[in-house]
N, C-alpha and C positions, 0 to 999 in steps of 0.2 A: 463596419468592423470597429471594435473598440480600440482605443489608443494602446491599451496594454497588449492586445494581440498583434497590433502593427509592429511593435518594438520587440516582442518576445514570442515569436512563432516557432515553438518547439513541439513537435508532434510525436506521439507514440502510436504506431499502427500495429495492433495485435493481429496475428494472422496475416501479416504483411507480405508473405511470400505467395499467398493464394491468389486466385483469380481477381477478386475484388480488391483485396488489401494491397496487392502489388500495383494496381492501377491508381489507387488512392495515394500510395507512396510516391509514384512517379509524378502525379499531378502536383502534389505538395512541393516536391523538389523543384519543379518548373516554376512554381509560384514563389520560390525563395524561402521555403520553410526548412528548418533543420529537422531531419527525420530519423527516428529510431524504429527498428522493426523487431518485434518479438514473434517467433514462429517455431514450432517444434518439428516442422517438415513431416507432417503426418504421411505415412507411406501410402495410404489410400489415394492421396492427392499427388504426392511427390515420390512416385515410384522410383525415379532415377536420382533421388537425393536433391541436393541444393540446386535450384533452377538457375539457369544462366541469366535470367532477367532481373535478378536481385541487383539493385543499383549500387555501384561502388560508393556513391556519395552518401548513402544511408548507413547508419550504424546497425549492424545485425547481431541479434542475440538469439542463438538457437536454444530454445527452452520451451517447456510446456507452461501454459497459463496457470496450471495448478501448482507449479513450483513457486512457493512464496518468496524465497530469496531472489530468484530470477525476476519475478514480477516486480518486486520492490526496486531492484536495480534498474529495470526498464522504465519505471515511473519517475526516476530521479530527474528533477529539473524540467518536467514536462508541463506544457501549458494546456494542450488539447489531446485527449485520447480518442482515437478512432478504433473502437473495439469490434474488430471483425472476427476474432478468433472464436471458433466453435467446431464441434464435431457434428457433422451432418450426414444424413442418409436415412435409410429405412431398415437398417439391420436390427436384430433383436438384442442390442447391447444396451439395455436400459440403464444400468449403473454408469456406463461410460458417458452417455449423453448427459445425464444428470450431473456427474462429477465434473466434466469439462465445461459444459455450458452454464449450468446453474451455480455450482460451487465455484468454478473458476471466476465467474463474474462477481459473485458475492465476496470472495476473498480479495479481488482487486479493489472493490469499493471500500472494503474494510481497511485495507492498507492505506488508501488515500486519506480516509477519515482519521484513523488512529494516529497516523504520523503527520497529520495536518499538512499534506503535500499541496503545493500551489497549483493544482489542476483547475483550470478555469472553465472547461466544458468537456463533456463526454458525448460522443456520437456513437450509438450502439447499433449494430446490424441486427435487425429483426427479420421477419420473413412473411411472405404471403401465406405461409403454412399455418399462421395463427388463425386464419379464417377457416371456415368449413368448405362447403361446396361453392361459395361465391354468391353473388347477388343475381337476382332475376326480376323480371317485371311481369306481373300478372294483370290481365285486362280488368279483373274485378278488384284486386287488392293492391295494386300498385307495386312498389318496390318490396320484394320479399327476400328472405334468406333461407332457402331450403336446406334441409339436412342432407348428409351424404346419401347418395342412392344406395339402396340395399342390393345385396347379391341376388336375392330373389327377383328383383326388378330387372337387373342386368341379364340374369339367366333367361328371363322370358323375352329378351330381345327388345326391351323397352329402355331406350337410352335417353329419353327426355328428362328434363328437370321439371318436376311438378310443383305447383304452388302448395306450400305446407298448410294452407287454410282450406282451399276448395279442391285441391287435387288437379286443377286444370293445367293446361299447357302454359308455359312461360317462354319468354325470350330473354337472351343473355343481357345483362346490364353491368356497367362498371361498378366494382365493389367500393363503396365509400369507406372512409376511415371508421365511421361509427358502426360498421357492421359488427354483429356479435363475434366475440373472440372465443374460440374453443380450443381445439387441439385434438386432431384425429390420430396423431402418432406421438411417440415419446419425444422425438425431435421437436415437433410443434409445441408440445407442452413446455419444453425447456426454452424455446424461443419466447414464449409468453413470459416465462420466468425471467429471462434476461431483460426484456424491455421493462417489465414491472419493477424489477429490482433497481434498475438504473433510474427510472423516472421517479420512483418513490424515494430513493436515496437523494436524488436531486432536490426534491421538495424539502426533505428533512435537513439537508446541509446548506441549501441556498445556492447550489452549484447548477448552472444551466445544463440540462441534459436533453438529448434528442434521440428518439428511436425511429429508424427508417425501416419500413417493411418492404423489403425488396421483392420484386417479382422474379420469375425465372430469368437468370442473368446469363448472357452468352457473350463471347468475344475471344480475342487472342488470349492464349495461355489457358484455355479451357482444358481441364483434365478429362480425358475420356475413360480414365480408370476409376474415378470416384463415383460410387453408385448414387450419391446425392444429386449429381447433375442429371440423372434420370433420362428423360426423353431426348434432351439435347445431345448427351453422349451417345445414345443409341442411334439417333439420326446421323450424327457425324461419323460414327463407325461404319454405318452402312454406305454413306456417300463416299467415304475414303476407299471402300471396297467395290465401288461402281455398282452399288445396289440402291434401289429406290427406298426412301423411308416408308414405313408401314403405318397407316392410320387405322386404328381399331374403331369399334362401334360403328356409327353411321357416317363418320367423317365430318359431321357438322359441329363438333365441339370446338370451343374457342379457348385460347390460352394467350396471356399477355407476356411477351418476352421483352426484356430490357437489356440494352447494349451496355457493356461494362463501363465504358467511358462516361456514359450518362450517369451511371450510379456513382462513379468517382466524383463527378461534378456536383451531384446532389450532396455528397458528404462534405465537400468543400464549402458549398453554400450554407449548409446547416451549421458548420463550424464558424463561419465568419459573419453571420448576420445576427443582429439582436432581435429580429422579428420572431424568433422561435421562443423567446423568453416569456413565460407565463401565458402562452397561447396554445391553442390547438388548431392545426390547419387541416382542412379537408381537401383531398385530391381525388380526381376521378380515375387516376391510373397510378400504377406503381412507379417509383417507390412512394410510400405514404409516410407521413411524419406525425409523431406524437411528441409533445414537448413539455418540459417543466423547468422551473427555475425561479 
């Protein structure tokens, strides 16, 4: 950790009332940081309003990341930004995803640059959603990156992931950071936007920046109301009602789940190490990191 961060550890956690952001805030407080939280308490996630787990030791600003004045106030005297705020899910709200995720991030970066604020690092939450189907291994072609399976294939009862070169059977493989980045949903496209905006801005301004591509995150404070939590919320709802989870297709599909406290520790490590500066790190499992600075 640099000497500057040792003496001036002041963090802003955007989206700090949510699953990941709240655990990041808690960990920072335990580590002796001064923490400010910016969160609009999105009803999809916080159906009952302000959650009881918001720490009294943190300053809380209830506002939307799109509100320029509130974002400027939240950035005041901040050393490190943990940018977790985003609108997530699979609903057909194209403009809201773009406005919250892409515009909200761009405006935050613009404020920091235009007002020459002393932010020393930004850690932004990206997502495994930036990838397509994931990686697979073909006996003939090695590591391959197949496209999303078609509805016609699934309708025919073929749930396998085929090699995009020969059409042969593949086996699942860990998705490396250098896998092709696409975007099969509007949300995924805006997560690509967020990480590229932050990393490009970091290179232009000389500010260290890190993008962490989270895999499916689970743990305490998980919202079962937010459609973005997908299969985790569905599994939890069925278990709470004494019903077994349902696995579709052939039951052989794989999914990497990440415990929320591990994600929080990854954020802290990304914020406090100099190893992320001017390097790219490859990881065999989520969360993955891309860096600039």
